[in-house]
N, C-alpha and C positions, 0 to 999 in steps of 0.2 A: 802737272799744270792746268788751270782752268781754260776752258775754250776761249773765252774772251781775252784772256792775256796771250793766249797763242796768235789770235788775230790781230792784237795790237802789235805784238812784235813782229809779225810777218808785214804788217803795213809800215811800220818803221824801218824795216829792214828794204822793203820794195821803194819806198818813197825816198829814202835817203842814200842809198847805194850809189847812184849816179850824180846826185846832186853834190857840189863841192862843200858838204856840211859835215861829212863823217858818219858813215853807216856804223862803224864800229863802235864810236863814241856813242852813238845813240842807243846801241844795243846794250852797251854796258850801262847806260843810263836807265833804260828799259828794264834790265833785270835787276838793277839796284833797287828802283822804284816797286817791282813786284815782288822783290823778296823783302821790302821794308828796311834796306839798309843803304842809304843814298852813299855813305863813305865808300863802300866796295861791295861789288856784286860776286855771287858764288854760283857756279854752274853744277848741276849734277848731270847724270847722263841724258835723262829726259830733256834738259834744258839744251844740251849739246846736240841731240837729235833733231830738235826744231830748228836750231841755228843751221845745221845741215840743209835741212828742207827749204828754209827760205833763202839760203845762198843758191840752191838748186834752182828755186822759181826765178830769182833775178838773173841767173845765167841764161836759163832759156829766154827770159825777156830781152836781153842784149842781143843775144844771137838771132832773135826773130827781127829785131828792129834792124840789124846791121846784116842781114843774111846775103844781101848783094856784095858789101864788102868782104865777107867771109868766103863767100863762093869764089871771089875774085882772087882771094889770097891763097885758096886751095888751088885754083887753076896754076897760080903763079908758080906754087911751089911744085906742081907737076912740070911746067915749063922748065923750071931750073934743073929737073933731071934730064932734060934734053939739050941742056946747054943754052936755053934762050933765057935772057933775063928782061922780063918786063915791069912796067911800075907796080904791079901787083905782086911780082915776085920781090921787089925791093921792100914793098910795104911789110910783106909776110916777115922778111927777115929782120926789118927794124923792130918789129912788135915782139920779135924773139929776142933780140938783142936787149930791149928796152926791160924786158922781163927777168933776164938772168939774175942781176942784182937783187931783186926782192925776193925770187926763190931761194937764194943762197941764204940771204938775212933772214927769210922766214923759217927756213929749217933750222937756223942756230937759234933763234927766239923760241921755235917749238921745243926744242930740246931743252932749253934752259927753263922755260916758262917762268919769266921774272914776274913778281907780284903786281909791278905798275901797270901790266896790261888791262888788270881790272879796276884800276884806281880811276874813280869820278875826279878827284883833284887834278890829276895829271891830264885827264880827257879836257877838263874845263881849261887850263891853261893853255894846252895845245890848240884847242878850239879858238880861243882868243888870237893867240900869236900868229897861227898860219891864215887866219880869217883876214888879220891886218897885212900879212904878206901877199895874198890873193888880191887883195885891192889895190896893193901898190904895183904889183905886175900888171894888172889890168889897166890901170891909170897910167903908169908912166913909161911903159914899153911900147916900141913901135909894132905894128902887127902887119898883116897882109899876105904872110906866107902860107902856102896850102901844103898839104901832104906829099905833093909832087916836089916839093921843095925839101923833103926831109932827107938828113944825111946822117951816117953813121955816128958823128960827133953829138949831133943833136939827140939820135936816139938814146945814146948813153947817158947823156945829161938827164933826160927825162926819167930814164931808167934808175939813175941813182938818187934822184929826187923821190922817186915812188918807195925807196927803201923807208923813208920818213914816216910813211903811211903805217908802218908796223907800230907807232905811237898813237894809242887811242885820242881822238879828237882832231888827229892831223887831216883826214881825210886822203884817201888814195886818190878818188877823182879831183879833189880839190889841189894836192900838190902837184899831181901831174898836168893839169891844166894850168897851173901856175907856172911851171916849169916850161911848158910849151909856149905860153904868153911872152915869158921873159926871153925867150928864143926867137920871138917874132911871129908866130902864126896867129891867125885870126880866131876869135872867139868860138866859132863854130868848128873850125878845124882842130883847134886844141881839144875840144870836147869830144869830138869824133875819135882823136888818137887815143885819147884818154878812155874811153869807153870800149875800144877794141882792145886796149891792156887790160880792161876789167875781165876780160873773157878769161884770159891767162889766171889772173890773180885770183878771181873767184874760183875757179877750178882748182886751183892750187890749195886754196883755204879750205875749200869743201873736201878735198883728198886727204889733208891732214886731219881734219875734223872725223871723218868717216874712219880712218885709221885708229883714233882714238875709240871711238865707239866699239869696233871690231875688237880690239885689245879688252875693252871692258866688258864684252861679251854682251853687249846690249844694242843690237841692230834691228830690232823688231820694227817693221814698218807699219805704222798706226794711222788711223784716219786723221789723227791730229797732224801728223807730219804731212800728208797730203794736203789738207786743208791750207796749211801754213804755206806749203809750195805754191798751191794755187793762188792764194792771195798775195804773196809777195810778186809771183809772176805778173799778174793785172796790174797792181800798184807799180811795179818797176817799168813796164811798159809804158805806161801812162806818164809816169815820172820822166822818161828820156824823152818822149815826144814832145811835153811841155817844155822841158828844160831847151831842147834843140831850138824849138820855135821862138822861145824868149831870147837866146843868144844871138839870134839871126839879126834880131833889132836892137838889144839893149845890152846891158854891161853885167858884170858879176857884182856889182855893189850891193844889191839886196841880200845876196847870200853872204858876204863879209859882214855887212849890218847884223843880220840874224845871229852869226857866229859869235860876235862881240857880245850881244846882248845875253844869249843863252850862256856862254861861257862866264860873265859877270855876274849873273843871277846864281850861277851854280857855286862860285867862289863866294858871293855873299852868304849863301845858305851855309856853306861848309865852314866859314871861318866866323859865323854867327854875327853878321853884319846885318841880315834882314831879320 
């Protein structure tokens, strides 16, 4: 893979991982364009290595941005061992609870490896549908809740919604923010919880991809992988910072509009309308 292709994929992953526009869908599209086949993308071991690297970069970026929350949850977990339950203890438990459904579903999908996971057509339709759902949740549901109001029921609802992110184009951050908005959380709190869940999700996806590389006997750490991780780390941190600042004052509408335009353009291309 050429260096500029690697940088493009790293930027795509870093920018889109935390925005509600689907990083997996954009990576499918990126690979498809690079491979010269818009209908479907195919990965070789080198592609897989780069994907692992860019996911590692975005994992580091979200951990750095939310280091206070992570440290608090670690302390909360330690407090649980002494029988003391704090807000941070509950938050840590809710993050784990919300992550269980997608872990189970992810393992099942990883074992089956259905072809639709690399379909640009599926990505396009999911981009449109879940973009509209995001807009509706942001527009019509009440908000005001903070993570201090999180309950086990809310955590399960958001966790079940997160399993839909296994469909390319859905957006893991998008669907979890949508579910959080539907259950009454403010935009910034919905985004905050979604990004905390991202830590577990990215770690799980990276672990499965690394397992595939090990089984393929191709885990050589190359300079290209290091560049990909570095670029996605920087892009990811900036993306998080800008999104959180935006949501403190504005809505999810621009993201929904972008999704509908992107999905519509892809369908027009695939169906020969354009």
